[in-house]
TIRO-743633 format. One line per 4 residues: number of its first residue (from 1); their letters; for each residue y, x, z of N, C-alpha, C. Coordinates in steps of 0.1 Angstrom, whole numbers, padded with zeros to 4 digits. Each point is the difference from the previous one (the first is absolute). Layout:
<sites>
NUM) a) Y,X,Z,Y,X,Z,Y,X,Z; ...
</sites>
This chain:
<sites>
1) xxxx) -0652,0472,0075,0009,-0002,0011,0008,-0013,-0003; 0003,-0007,0011,0007,-0013,-0002,0011,-0001,0011; 0012,0003,-0004,0011,-0002,0009,0002,-0015,0003; 0006,-0003,0011,0003,-0014,0003,0008,-0006,-0011
5) xxxx) -0005,-0011,-0006,0006,-0006,-0012,0014,-0004,0002; 0003,-0006,0012,0014,-0005,0002,0009,0012,0002; -0004,0010,0007,0008,0012,0001,0002,0007,-0013; -0010,0000,-0009,0002,0006,-0013,0010,-0007,-0009
9) xxxx) -0001,-0014,0000,0009,-0008,-0007,0014,0002,0004; 0002,0000,0014,0013,0002,0005,0006,0013,-0003; -0008,0011,0002,0006,0014,-0002,0001,0002,-0015; -0008,-0005,-0009,0001,0002,-0014,0013,-0007,-0005
13) xxxx) 0003,-0012,0006,0013,-0007,-0004,0012,0008,0005; -0002,0006,0012,0011,0008,0005,0003,0012,-0008; -0010,0007,-0006,0002,0011,-0009,0006,-0004,-0013; -0003,-0012,-0005,0006,-0005,-0012,0015,-0002,0002
17) xxxx) 0003,-0005,0012,0014,-0002,0004,0008,0013,0001; -0006,0010,0007,0006,0013,0001,0002,0006,-0014; -0010,-0001,-0008,0001,0005,-0014,0012,-0005,-0007; 0002,-0014,0000,0011,-0006,-0007,0013,0003,0007
21) xxxx) 0001,0001,0013,0012,0003,0007,0005,0014,-0004; -0009,0009,-0001,0003,0014,-0004,0007,0000,-0014; -0005,-0008,-0009,0006,-0001,-0013,0014,-0007,0000; 0000,-0010,0008,0013,-0007,0002,0011,0009,0006
25) xxxx) -0004,0008,0009,0009,0010,0007,0005,0010,-0010; -0010,0005,-0009,0004,0010,-0010,0010,-0006,-0010; -0002,-0013,-0004,0009,-0006,-0009,0014,-0002,0007; 0000,-0004,0013,0013,-0001,0007,0007,0013,0000
29) xxxx) -0007,0011,0003,0006,0013,0000,0006,0004,-0013; -0008,-0003,-0011,0004,0003,-0013,0014,-0007,-0004; 0000,-0013,0004,0013,-0007,-0003,0011,0005,0008; -0002,0004,0013,0010,0006,0008,0005,0013,-0006
33) xxxx) -0009,0009,-0005,0005,0012,-0006,0008,-0002,-0013; -0005,-0010,-0008,0007,-0003,-0013,0014,-0005,0002; 0002,-0007,0011,0013,-0005,0003,0009,0011,0005; -0006,0010,0007,0008,0012,0005,0002,0010,-0011
37) xxxx) -0009,0001,-0009,0001,0011,-0010,-0004,-0005,-0014; 0010,-0003,-0008,-0003,-0004,-0014,-0007,0012,-0007; 0002,0012,0004,-0007,0012,-0007,-0015,-0001,0002; -0004,-0004,0013,-0014,-0001,0002,-0006,-0012,-0007
41) xxxx) 0008,-0011,-0001,-0005,-0011,-0008,-0002,0003,-0014; 0009,0008,-0006,-0002,0005,-0014,-0012,0009,-0002; -0002,0009,0010,-0012,0009,-0001,-0013,-0009,0001; 0000,-0010,0009,-0012,-0008,0001,-0003,-0008,-0013
45) xxxx) 0011,-0004,-0006,-0002,-0007,-0013,-0006,0010,-0010; 0005,0012,-0001,-0005,0010,-0009,-0015,0004,0003; -0003,0001,0014,-0013,0003,0004,-0010,-0010,-0005; 0004,-0013,0001,-0008,-0011,-0004,-0003,0002,-0015
49) xxxx) 0010,0004,-0008,-0002,0002,-0014,-0009,0011,-0003; 0002,0011,0008,-0009,0012,-0003,-0014,-0003,0004; -0002,-0009,0009,-0014,-0003,0004,-0007,-0007,-0012; 0007,-0008,-0007,-0005,-0007,-0012,-0002,0011,-0011
53) xxxx) 0009,0010,-0001,-0001,0010,-0010,-0013,0009,0002; -0002,0003,0013,-0012,0008,0004,-0013,-0008,-0004; 0000,-0013,0003,-0012,-0008,-0004,-0002,0000,-0015; 0010,-0001,-0008,-0001,0000,-0014,-0004,0013,-0005
57) xxxx) 0006,0011,0005,-0004,0014,-0004,-0015,0003,0003; -0004,-0005,0011,-0014,0002,0004,-0010,-0007,-0009; 0005,-0010,-0007,-0009,-0007,-0010,0000,0006,-0013; 0008,0010,-0003,0001,0007,-0013,-0012,0008,-0003
61) xxxx) -0001,0005,-0012,-0011,0008,-0005,0006,0013,-0006; -0009,0010,-0003,0005,0012,-0006,0007,0009,0009; 0004,0012,-0005,0007,0010,0008,0014,-0004,0005; 0007,-0008,-0009,0014,-0003,0004,0001,-0009,0012
65) xxxx) -0010,-0008,0003,0001,-0009,0012,0001,0008,0013; -0007,0012,0000,0001,0008,0012,0014,0006,0002; 0007,0004,-0010,0013,0004,0001,0010,-0011,0004; -0003,-0012,-0006,0009,-0011,0004,-0002,-0004,0015
69) xxxx) -0013,0000,0004,-0003,-0003,0014,0007,0010,0009; -0001,0013,-0003,0006,0010,0009,0015,-0002,0000; 0006,-0003,-0011,0014,-0002,-0001,0005,-0012,0009; -0008,-0011,-0001,0004,-0012,0008,-0002,0003,0015
73) xxxx) -0011,0007,0004,-0003,0003,0014,0011,0010,0005; 0005,0009,-0008,0011,0009,0004,0012,-0008,0003; 0003,-0010,-0009,0012,-0008,0002,-0001,-0008,0013; -0013,-0005,0003,-0002,-0008,0012,0002,0008,0012
77) xxxx) -0005,0012,0000,0002,0009,0012,0014,0003,0003; 0008,0002,-0011,0014,0003,0002,0008,-0012,0006; -0004,-0012,-0004,0006,-0012,0005,-0004,-0001,0015; -0012,0003,0003,-0005,-0001,0014,0008,0009,0009
81) xxxx) 0002,0013,-0005,0007,0010,0008,0014,-0004,0002; 0006,-0005,-0010,0014,-0005,0001,0001,-0011,0010; -0010,-0009,0000,0000,-0012,0009,-0001,0005,0014; -0009,0009,0003,-0002,0005,0013,0012,0007,0005
85) xxxx) 0008,0007,-0008,0012,0007,0004,0010,-0011,0004; 0001,-0011,-0008,0010,-0010,0003,-0004,-0007,0013; -0013,-0002,0003,-0004,-0007,0012,0003,0009,0012; -0002,0013,-0002,0004,0010,0011,0015,-0001,0003
89) xxxx) 0008,-0001,-0010,0014,0000,0002,0004,-0013,0008; -0007,-0011,-0002,0003,-0012,0007,-0007,-0001,0013; -0008,0010,0004,-0006,0001,0013,-0014,-0008,0000; -0006,-0002,-0011,-0013,-0007,-0001,-0011,0010,-0003
93) xxxx) -0012,-0002,0006,-0012,0008,-0004,-0004,-0002,-0014; -0007,0009,-0006,-0004,-0001,-0014,-0009,-0012,-0003; -0008,-0004,0011,-0010,-0011,-0002,0006,-0013,0005; 0013,-0001,0001,0006,-0012,0007,-0004,-0013,-0007
97) xxxx) -0001,0000,-0013,-0003,-0013,-0007,-0015,-0002,-0003; -0008,0009,0005,-0015,-0003,-0001,-0004,-0010,0011; -0010,-0008,-0002,-0004,-0010,0010,-0004,0007,0013; 0006,-0004,0011,-0003,0007,0013,-0013,-0005,0006
101) xxxx) -0011,0005,-0005,-0013,-0004,0005,-0002,0006,0014; -0008,-0008,0008,-0004,0005,0013,-0011,0010,-0001; -0009,-0002,-0010,-0011,0009,-0002,0002,0008,-0013; 0001,0013,0000,0002,0008,-0012,-0013,0001,-0009
105) xxxx) -0011,-0004,0006,-0013,0001,-0008,-0003,-0012,-0008; 0001,-0012,0006,-0004,-0012,-0007,0012,-0008,-0005; 0012,0005,0003,0013,-0007,-0003,0000,-0014,0004; -0006,-0002,0013,0000,-0013,0006,-0008,-0010,-0007
109) xxxx) -0010,0004,-0008,-0009,-0009,-0007,-0012,-0002,0008; -0003,0009,0010,-0012,-0001,0008,-0012,0008,-0007; 0001,0004,-0012,-0011,0006,-0007,0005,0013,-0008; -0008,0010,0000,0002,0011,-0009,-0011,0000,-0010
113) xxxx) 0004,-0003,-0013,-0009,-0003,-0010,-0008,-0013,0004; -0013,0001,0002,-0007,-0012,0005,-0005,0001,0014; 0004,0011,0007,-0004,0003,0013,0010,-0004,0010; -0004,-0007,0011,0010,-0005,0010,0007,0012,0006
117) xxxx) 0013,0000,0001,0008,0010,0006,-0003,0001,0015; 0002,0012,0006,-0002,0002,0014,0010,-0009,0008; 0012,-0002,-0005,0010,-0007,0008,-0005,-0015,0001; -0005,-0006,-0010,-0005,-0014,0000,-0012,-0001,0009
121) xxxx) -0009,0010,-0001,-0012,0000,0009,0004,0000,0014; 0010,0009,0004,0005,0001,0013,0006,-0014,0005; 0007,-0007,-0009,0006,-0013,0004,-0012,-0010,0003; -0010,0001,-0008,-0011,-0009,0002,-0008,0002,0013
125) xxxx) -0001,0013,0003,-0006,0004,0013,0008,-0005,0012; 0013,0002,-0001,0008,-0004,0011,0000,-0016,0002; 0000,-0007,-0012,-0001,-0014,0001,-0013,-0005,0005; -0011,0008,-0004,-0013,-0003,0005,-0001,0001,0015
129) xxxx) 0007,0011,0006,0000,0001,0014,0005,-0013,0007; 0011,-0005,-0006,0006,-0012,0006,-0009,-0012,-0002; -0006,-0002,-0011,-0008,-0012,-0003,-0014,0001,0005; -0004,0012,0006,-0013,0002,0006,-0002,-0007,0013
133) xxxx) 0011,-0004,0007,-0001,-0006,0013,0001,0010,0011; 0002,0013,-0003,0001,0011,0010,0014,0005,0002; 0009,0000,-0010,0014,0004,0001,0001,0014,0005; 0008,0002,0011,0003,0013,0005,-0012,0007,0006
137) xxxx) -0010,-0008,0005,-0012,0006,0006,-0007,0009,-0010; 0000,-0004,-0013,-0007,0009,-0010,0007,0013,-0002; 0013,0000,0003,0007,0013,-0002,-0002,0010,0010; -0006,-0004,0012,-0002,0009,0011,-0015,0003,0002
141) xxxx) -0008,-0010,-0004,-0015,0002,0003,-0007,0004,-0013; -0004,0012,0000,-0007,0006,-0012,-0011,0009,0005; -0008,0005,-0010,-0010,0010,0004,0006,0012,0006; 0011,0004,-0005,0007,0012,0005,0005,-0001,0015
145) xxxx) 0003,-0013,0004,0005,-0001,0014,-0011,-0004,0010; -0013,-0001,-0005,-0011,-0004,0009,-0004,0013,0007; -0001,-0001,0013,-0003,0012,0008,-0014,-0001,0006; -0010,0009,-0003,-0013,-0001,0006,0000,0005,0014
149) xxxx) 0011,0006,0005,0000,0005,0013,-0003,-0010,0011; 0004,-0013,-0003,-0002,-0010,0010,-0015,-0003,0003; -0009,0005,-0009,-0014,-0002,0002,-0008,0012,0004; 0007,0011,0003,-0006,0013,0002,-0008,0001,0013
153) xxxx) 0003,-0009,0010,-0006,0001,0013,-0016,-0001,0000; -0005,-0008,-0010,-0014,-0002,-0001,-0005,0005,-0014; -0008,0010,0000,-0004,0006,-0013,-0006,-0011,-0010; -0008,-0009,0006,-0007,-0010,-0009,0010,-0010,-0005
157) xxxx) 0010,-0004,0008,0010,-0009,-0005,0009,0007,-0010; 0003,0013,0003,0008,0008,-0010,-0006,0001,-0013; -0013,0002,0000,-0008,0001,-0013,0000,-0013,-0007; -0001,-0011,0007,0000,-0013,-0006,0013,-0003,-0007
161) xxxx) 0011,0003,0007,0013,-0004,-0005,0004,0010,-0011; -0004,0012,0000,0002,0009,-0011,-0007,-0005,-0013; -0012,-0005,0002,-0008,-0006,-0011,0007,-0012,-0005; 0005,-0009,0009,0007,-0012,-0005,0012,0004,-0008
165) xxxx) 0008,0010,0005,0012,0004,-0006,-0003,0005,-0014; -0010,0009,-0002,-0004,0005,-0013,-0005,-0011,-0009; -0008,-0009,0005,-0005,-0010,-0008,0011,-0009,-0006; 0010,-0004,0009,0011,-0009,-0004,0009,0007,-0009
169) xxxx) 0003,0013,0002,0008,0008,-0009,-0006,0001,-0014; -0013,0002,0000,-0007,0001,-0013,0000,-0014,-0007; -0002,-0010,0008,0000,-0014,-0005,0014,-0003,-0007; 0011,0004,0006,0013,-0003,-0005,0002,0008,-0013
173) xxxx) -0004,0013,0000,0001,0008,-0012,-0008,-0005,-0012; -0012,-0005,0003,-0009,-0005,-0010,0000,-0015,-0003; 0010,-0007,0006,0000,-0014,-0001,0002,-0005,-0014; -0008,-0010,-0003,0001,-0006,-0014,-0007,-0014,0001
177) xxxx) 0000,-0007,-0012,-0007,-0013,0000,-0015,0002,0004; -0004,-0009,0008,-0014,0000,0004,-0003,0009,0012; 0011,0006,0006,-0002,0008,0012,-0007,-0008,0011; -0006,0007,0009,-0007,-0006,0012,0010,-0007,0009
181) xxxx) -0005,-0011,0007,0008,-0006,0010,-0004,0007,0013; 0009,0001,0010,-0002,0007,0012,0003,-0009,0012; -0007,0002,0011,0004,-0007,0013,0002,0011,0010; 0012,0001,0006,0003,0010,0010,-0001,-0006,0013
185) xxxx) -0010,0004,0008,-0003,-0007,0013,0003,0010,0012; 0005,-0006,0011,0003,0008,0012,0010,-0006,0008; 0002,0005,0012,0010,-0005,0010,0014,0002,-0005; 0009,-0006,0007,0014,0001,-0004,0005,0014,0002
189) xxxx) 0009,0004,-0009,0007,0013,0002,-0008,0012,-0004; -0010,-0001,-0009,-0008,0011,-0003,0003,0005,-0015; 0010,-0005,-0006,0005,0005,-0013,-0004,-0008,-0012; -0006,-0012,0002,-0004,-0008,-0011,0012,-0004,-0009
193) xxxx) 0011,-0005,0007,0012,-0004,-0008,0006,0012,-0006; 0001,0012,0006,0006,0012,-0005,-0007,0004,-0013; -0013,0001,0001,-0008,0005,-0012,-0001,-0010,-0011; 0000,-0013,0003,0000,-0010,-0011,0013,-0001,-0006
197) xxxx) 0011,0002,0008,0013,0001,-0006,0001,0012,-0009; -0005,0012,0004,0000,0012,-0008,-0008,-0003,-0014; -0011,-0007,0001,-0007,-0004,-0012,0009,-0008,-0009; 0007,-0011,0006,0009,-0008,-0008,0010,0008,-0007
201) xxxx) 0006,0009,0008,0011,0008,-0006,-0004,0008,-0012; -0012,0007,0002,-0004,0008,-0011,-0005,-0008,-0012; -0007,-0011,0002,-0004,-0009,-0011,0012,-0005,-0008; 0010,-0004,0008,0013,-0005,-0007,0006,0011,-0008
205) xxxx) 0000,0013,0005,0006,0011,-0007,-0008,0002,-0013; -0012,-0003,0000,-0009,0002,-0012,0001,-0012,-0010; 0009,-0010,0004,0003,-0010,-0010,-0007,-0013,0001; -0007,-0002,0012,-0007,-0013,0002,0008,-0009,0009
209) xxxx) -0003,-0013,-0001,0007,-0010,0008,-0008,-0003,0013; 0006,0003,0011,-0006,-0001,0013,0007,-0010,0008; -0007,-0008,0008,0006,-0009,0009,-0006,0001,0014; 0008,0003,0010,-0005,0002,0014,0006,-0011,0008
213) xxxx) -0009,-0006,0008,0004,-0011,0008,-0008,-0001,0013; 0005,-0007,0010,-0007,-0003,0012,-0008,-0013,-0002; -0011,-0001,0007,-0007,-0013,-0001,0008,-0012,0004; 0007,0001,0011,0008,-0012,0004,0010,-0004,-0010
217) xxxx) 0007,0010,-0006,0010,-0003,-0010,-0006,-0006,-0013; -0012,0005,-0004,-0006,-0005,-0012,-0004,-0015,0002; -0006,-0003,0011,-0004,-0014,0002,0012,-0009,0002; 0011,0005,0005,0012,-0008,0001,0006,-0003,-0014
221) xxxx) -0002,0010,-0010,0004,-0003,-0014,-0009,-0011,-0006; -0013,0000,0003,-0008,-0011,-0005,0003,-0013,0007; 0004,0001,0012,0003,-0013,0008,0013,-0006,-0007; 0010,0009,-0003,0012,-0005,-0006,-0003,-0006,-0014
225) xxxx) -0008,0007,-0008,-0004,-0005,-0013,-0007,-0013,0000; -0008,-0002,0011,-0008,-0012,0000,0007,-0012,0007; 0007,0004,0011,0006,-0011,0008,0015,0000,0001; 0007,0010,-0006,0014,0001,0000,0005,0005,0014
229) xxxx) -0008,0006,0008,0004,0005,0013,-0001,0015,0000; 0004,0006,0011,-0002,0015,0002,0013,0007,-0003; -0001,0010,-0010,0011,0010,-0002,0011,-0005,-0009; -0002,-0012,-0007,0010,-0005,-0008,0004,0009,-0012
233) xxxx) 0013,0003,-0001,0005,0008,-0012,-0006,0014,0000; -0005,0005,0012,-0005,0013,0001,-0015,0001,-0005; -0006,-0012,-0002,-0014,0000,-0003,-0003,0006,-0013; -0012,0007,-0001,-0004,0006,-0012,-0010,-0009,-0007
237) xxxx) 0001,-0001,-0014,-0009,-0008,-0008,-0014,0005,0003; -0009,-0009,0004,-0014,0005,0003,-0007,0007,-0012; 0005,-0003,-0012,-0006,0007,-0012,0002,0015,0001; 0010,0005,0008,0002,0014,0002,-0012,0007,0006
241) xxxx) -0007,-0007,0008,-0011,0006,0007,-0012,0002,-0009; -0001,-0007,-0011,-0011,0001,-0009,0004,0009,-0012; 0013,0000,-0004,0004,0006,-0012,0002,0015,0001; 0004,0005,0012,0003,0014,0001,-0012,0009,-0002
245) xxxx) 0002,0013,-0004,-0011,0009,-0003,-0007,0004,0013; 0007,0001,0011,-0006,0004,0013,0007,-0009,0011; -0008,-0007,0007,0005,-0008,0011,-0005,0007,0013; 0010,0002,0009,-0003,0006,0013,0003,-0010,0011
249) xxxx) -0010,-0005,0007,0001,-0011,0009,-0001,0006,0014; 0011,0000,0008,0000,0007,0013,-0002,-0010,0011; -0007,0004,0011,-0002,-0008,0012,-0008,-0012,-0003; -0010,0000,-0008,-0009,-0011,-0002,-0006,-0003,0014
253) xxxx) 0000,-0012,0004,-0006,-0004,0013,0011,-0004,0010; 0013,0003,-0003,0010,-0004,0009,0005,-0014,-0002; -0004,-0006,-0012,0005,-0013,-0003,-0009,-0011,0007; 0006,-0012,0001,-0008,-0011,0006,-0010,-0004,-0011
257) xxxx) -0013,0000,0003,-0010,-0003,-0010,-0004,-0014,0001; 0001,-0007,-0012,-0004,-0014,-0001,-0005,-0002,-0014; -0003,-0013,-0003,-0006,-0003,-0013,0010,0004,-0011; 0013,-0002,0002,0010,0003,-0010,0001,0015,-0003
261) xxxx) 0001,0008,0011,0001,0015,-0002,-0013,0005,-0006; -0011,-0005,0004,-0013,0004,-0006,0000,-0002,-0015; 0005,-0012,-0004,0000,-0004,-0014,0008,0010,-0008; 0012,0003,0006,0010,0009,-0007,-0006,0014,-0002
265) xxxx) -0006,0005,0011,-0006,0013,0000,-0011,0001,-0010; -0009,-0010,0000,-0011,0000,-0009,0005,0000,-0015; 0010,-0008,-0003,0006,-0001,-0013,0005,0014,-0005; 0007,0007,0009,0006,0013,-0003,-0011,0010,-0003
269) xxxx) -0010,0001,0010,-0010,0010,-0002,-0009,-0003,-0012; -0004,-0013,-0002,-0008,-0003,-0011,0006,0003,-0014; 0013,-0004,-0001,0007,0002,-0012,0002,0015,-0003; 0004,0008,0010,0002,0014,-0002,-0013,0007,-0004
273) xxxx) -0011,-0004,0007,-0013,0006,-0003,-0004,-0003,-0015; 0002,-0013,-0004,-0004,-0004,-0013,0009,0007,-0011; 0012,0003,0004,0009,0006,-0010,0000,0016,0001; -0009,0005,0009,-0002,0014,0002,0013,0007,0004
277) xxxx) 0008,-0007,0009,0012,0005,0006,-0003,0004,0014; 0002,0013,0004,-0003,0005,0013,0009,-0005,0011; -0005,-0001,0012,0007,-0004,0012,-0003,0010,0011; 0010,0002,0008,-0002,0008,0013,0003,-0009,0011
281) xxxx) -0009,-0001,0010,0002,-0008,0012,0001,0009,0012; 0010,-0002,0008,0001,0006,0013,-0003,-0010,0011; -0009,0003,0009,-0003,-0009,0010,-0005,0007,0013; 0002,-0007,0012,-0005,0005,0012,-0014,-0006,0003
285) xxxx) -0005,-0009,-0009,-0012,-0006,0002,-0012,0009,-0003; -0011,-0002,0007,-0013,0006,-0004,-0007,-0008,-0010; -0010,0005,-0006,-0008,-0008,-0009,-0006,-0012,0006; -0004,0001,0012,-0006,-0012,0008,0011,-0010,0002
289) xxxx) 0012,0004,0003,0011,-0009,0003,0004,-0007,-0013; 0000,0007,-0012,0003,-0006,-0013,-0010,-0011,-0003; -0013,0002,0003,-0010,-0010,-0002,0002,-0012,0008; 0004,0002,0013,0002,-0011,0009,0013,-0008,-0003
293) xxxx) 0010,0007,-0005,0013,-0006,-0002,0001,-0008,-0013; -0006,0005,-0011,0002,-0006,-0013,-0013,-0006,-0005; 0002,-0008,-0011,-0012,-0006,-0006,-0009,0010,-0006; -0013,-0004,-0002,-0010,0009,-0006,0005,0006,-0013
297) xxxx) 0006,-0009,-0008,0005,0005,-0014,0010,0011,0001; 0009,-0002,0010,0011,0010,0002,-0006,0013,0005; -0008,-0001,0011,-0007,0012,0006,-0008,0007,-0010; -0007,-0007,-0009,-0009,0006,-0010,0009,0008,-0009
301) xxxx) 0011,-0005,-0005,0008,0007,-0009,0007,0012,0006; 0004,-0001,0013,0006,0012,0006,-0010,0011,0004; -0011,-0004,0007,-0009,0009,0004,-0009,0006,-0011; -0002,-0008,-0010,-0009,0004,-0011,0008,0006,-0012
305) xxxx) 0013,-0002,-0001,0007,0005,-0011,0011,0010,0003; 0002,0003,0012,0011,0010,0004,-0007,0012,0007; 0005,0012,-0004,-0005,0012,0006,0007,0002,0014; -0007,0001,0011,0006,0001,0013,0004,0014,0003
309) xxxx) 0012,0001,0007,0005,0013,0006,0003,-0003,0014; -0007,0007,0009,0002,-0002,0015,0011,0010,0005; 0010,-0006,0006,0011,0008,0006,-0003,0001,0015; 0000,0013,0005,-0002,0002,0014,0011,0009,0006
313) xxxx) 0000,0001,0013,0009,0008,0007,0008,-0007,0011; 0011,0005,0004,0009,-0006,0010,0013,-0004,-0007; 0005,-0012,0004,0012,-0006,-0005,0011,0010,-0003; 0003,0003,-0013,0010,0010,-0003,0014,-0004,0005
317) xxxx) 0003,-0013,-0001,0013,-0005,0005,0002,0004,0015; -0011,-0003,0007,0001,0004,0015,0001,0015,0002; -0007,0008,-0008,0002,0014,0001,0014,0005,-0003; 0006,-0006,-0010,0014,0003,-0004,0009,-0003,0012
321) xxxx) -0002,-0012,0006,0009,-0004,0012,-0002,0010,0011; -0012,0004,0003,-0002,0009,0012,0006,0014,-0003; 0002,0004,-0012,0006,0013,-0003,0015,0000,0000; 0006,-0012,0001,0015,-0001,0000,0005,0003,0014
</sites>
């Protein structure tokens, strides 16, 4: 699995900052208590000394070291109990001077032993939602929110869409390096965006870097990189389209097709195929229209290298409007 590298660096640095801040806060609280209570300050000094005594006793040999260790540990417990009683008198909890970690499992390090903590994995997933190009859409469109009821009027269409749903769900659950590339074909409003978003969401949750974009936006990014025009500061580095584990290209065929866009599309497809990085394309175009619209090299890579899924039925958006 490969989380987005930039997200990982940023979140890893944030965890290191949280970890240090927790220690700084513990030191501040300790100083505050010592100023308020010289008795606690004296106990802490003695506890530091007994810590060294315990370490030395543990290094001993023979029967006597066990007695010495037990004696030092008893002394340490008595000091701890006295300290807790003093803290209670001052109105402080017993753990007031411990670092106030946000996560009790990894202590804000991001890892438990050598395994990534669930809290850090959750942060990476949320960051991946934002960097995927889908934002809030991914939070609402999932396999769980996809309804087959909109395809129930025609048994054949219903069977086709159930098959597509199951195939895409299995694809997301089994996604990994070298997974197949897919092309989702069909008219507008039949669920291509919903199900490809659901795939993106699940693949991200499983720890892979996904980027979802519309064809028009993608070519605008290339235009900006090449000519300095287009989206400006909002432009995405074209390398993003090649480097991600899964690229989902929505609405292919809505862009103005010319020599420049053909060149960009060929470069993306060819590089991703050579690197064994899967791509999902959503399009309203038929195979015949793809051949007519794009160069032979592009059409060959799409029609020969992508598994097709045909989406059928009646526009779901229109059905939703008529029900309101």
